[in-house]
C-alpha positions as CSV (number, residue, x, y, z in Angstrom):
1,X,0.1,0.0,0.1
2,X,1.3,3.3,-0.6
3,X,2.2,5.6,2.0
4,X,2.2,9.5,2.1
5,X,5.2,9.9,4.5
6,X,6.4,13.3,5.1
7,X,10.0,12.7,4.3
8,X,10.1,10.3,0.9
9,X,12.4,7.3,1.2
10,X,15.8,7.4,-0.3
11,X,16.7,5.2,-3.1
12,X,19.9,3.0,-2.8
13,X,23.0,5.2,-4.5
14,X,23.6,4.3,-8.1
15,X,26.0,5.3,-10.2
16,X,23.2,7.0,-12.6
17,X,21.2,8.6,-9.8
18,X,22.9,8.7,-6.4
19,X,20.6,9.5,-3.4
20,X,17.5,10.9,-5.6
21,X,14.3,10.9,-3.3
22,X,11.5,9.0,-4.8
23,X,7.6,9.8,-4.7
24,X,6.0,7.6,-1.9
25,X,3.0,7.1,-4.5
26,X,4.4,6.4,-7.9
27,X,8.2,5.9,-7.2
28,X,9.3,8.3,-9.7
29,X,12.4,10.3,-8.8
30,X,11.5,13.8,-7.3
31,X,13.0,17.2,-8.4
32,X,16.0,17.9,-6.0
33,X,14.8,21.4,-6.0
34,X,11.1,20.8,-5.4
35,X,11.2,17.7,-3.1
36,X,8.1,18.2,-1.7
37,X,5.8,17.6,-4.8
38,X,5.8,15.2,-7.5
39,X,5.4,16.0,-11.2
40,X,4.3,12.4,-12.3
41,X,1.1,12.1,-9.7
42,X,-0.7,14.4,-7.8
43,X,1.6,13.6,-4.2
44,X,2.6,16.6,-2.0
45,X,4.1,16.5,1.3
46,X,2.2,17.5,4.1
47,X,3.7,20.8,4.5
48,X,3.5,22.0,0.8
49,X,0.9,24.9,0.4
50,X,-1.3,22.6,-2.2
51,X,-1.6,20.2,0.6
52,X,-5.4,20.2,2.1
53,X,-5.9,19.3,5.7
54,X,-9.7,18.7,6.8
55,X,-11.3,18.8,9.6
56,X,-10.6,22.4,10.3
57,X,-13.3,24.8,11.7
58,X,-14.5,26.2,8.3
59,X,-14.8,22.5,6.9
60,X,-17.6,21.9,9.9
61,X,-19.3,25.1,9.5
62,X,-19.7,24.1,5.7
63,X,-21.2,20.7,6.7
64,X,-23.4,22.6,8.8
65,X,-24.5,24.8,6.1
66,X,-25.1,22.3,3.8
67,X,-28.3,21.2,5.5
68,X,-29.5,23.7,3.0
69,X,-27.4,22.1,-0.1
70,X,-25.0,24.7,-1.7
71,X,-24.8,26.7,1.2
72,X,-21.5,25.2,2.5
73,X,-20.4,25.4,-1.1
74,X,-20.9,29.1,-1.0
75,X,-19.0,29.6,2.2
76,X,-15.9,27.5,1.2
77,X,-15.8,29.9,-2.3
78,X,-17.2,27.8,-4.6
79,X,-20.2,29.8,-5.8
80,X,-21.1,27.9,-9.4
81,X,-21.0,24.6,-7.5
82,X,-22.9,25.7,-4.6
83,X,-25.5,27.4,-7.0
84,X,-25.7,23.8,-9.1
85,X,-26.2,22.1,-5.8
86,X,-28.9,24.6,-4.6
87,X,-30.9,24.6,-7.8
88,X,-30.2,20.7,-7.9
89,X,-31.7,20.0,-4.7
90,X,-35.2,21.1,-5.8
91,X,-35.1,18.3,-8.4
92,X,-33.6,15.8,-6.1
93,X,-36.4,16.4,-3.4
94,X,-39.1,16.3,-6.3
95,X,-37.4,13.0,-7.4
96,X,-37.4,11.5,-3.9
97,X,-41.1,12.3,-3.1
98,X,-42.1,11.2,-6.6
99,X,-40.3,8.0,-5.7
100,X,-41.6,7.9,-2.3
101,X,-45.3,8.0,-3.8
102,X,-44.4,5.4,-5.8
103,X,-42.6,2.7,-3.3
104,X,-45.2,3.6,-0.3
105,X,-42.5,5.8,1.1
106,X,-39.4,3.8,0.9
107,X,-38.2,6.2,-1.9
108,X,-38.0,9.0,0.9
109,X,-35.1,7.4,2.2
110,X,-33.3,8.4,-0.8
111,X,-33.3,12.1,0.7
112,X,-30.8,11.6,3.6
113,X,-28.3,9.9,1.3
114,X,-28.5,13.0,-1.2
115,X,-27.7,15.2,2.0
116,X,-25.0,13.1,3.3
117,X,-23.5,12.8,0.1
118,X,-23.2,16.8,-0.5
119,X,-22.1,17.1,3.1
120,X,-19.1,14.8,2.6
121,X,-18.3,16.4,-0.5
122,X,-18.3,19.9,0.8
123,X,-16.3,18.8,4.0
124,X,-13.5,17.6,1.8
125,X,-13.5,20.2,-0.9
126,X,-10.7,22.6,-0.8
127,X,-11.5,25.9,0.8
128,X,-11.3,29.0,-1.5
129,X,-13.1,31.7,0.8
130,X,-9.5,32.0,3.1
131,X,-6.7,33.1,1.2
132,X,-3.5,31.1,2.1
133,X,-1.1,32.5,4.4
134,X,1.9,34.1,3.1
135,X,5.3,32.8,4.1
136,X,7.6,35.4,5.7
């Protein structure tokens, strides 16, 4: 199983590539000038600016706002996606009530699945609402 260690493992020295760090996901050699990201795959080290850490306060607030689908996306700065989820929720609710009427109420169980899916998606979504901190 691939790892996402902060310090990539070193390859044994050979005559062609002595002590080059390798990507923990695809095992490609990393650029010595930028050893915290891989050019072959999407791996980045945890300290890299492109690394997204979930579990922040803004992630939890966006999940709570997603009780109304799309509001959490607006909060995180994804305005078009939020508008699509907001408009799409009208159709999703209508479909769930139609399916509920056709199946003696069992189709209404699709509605919580939709809500949970929207909430999970916004939780792991990159936060564009707050600009990244500048390094000093």
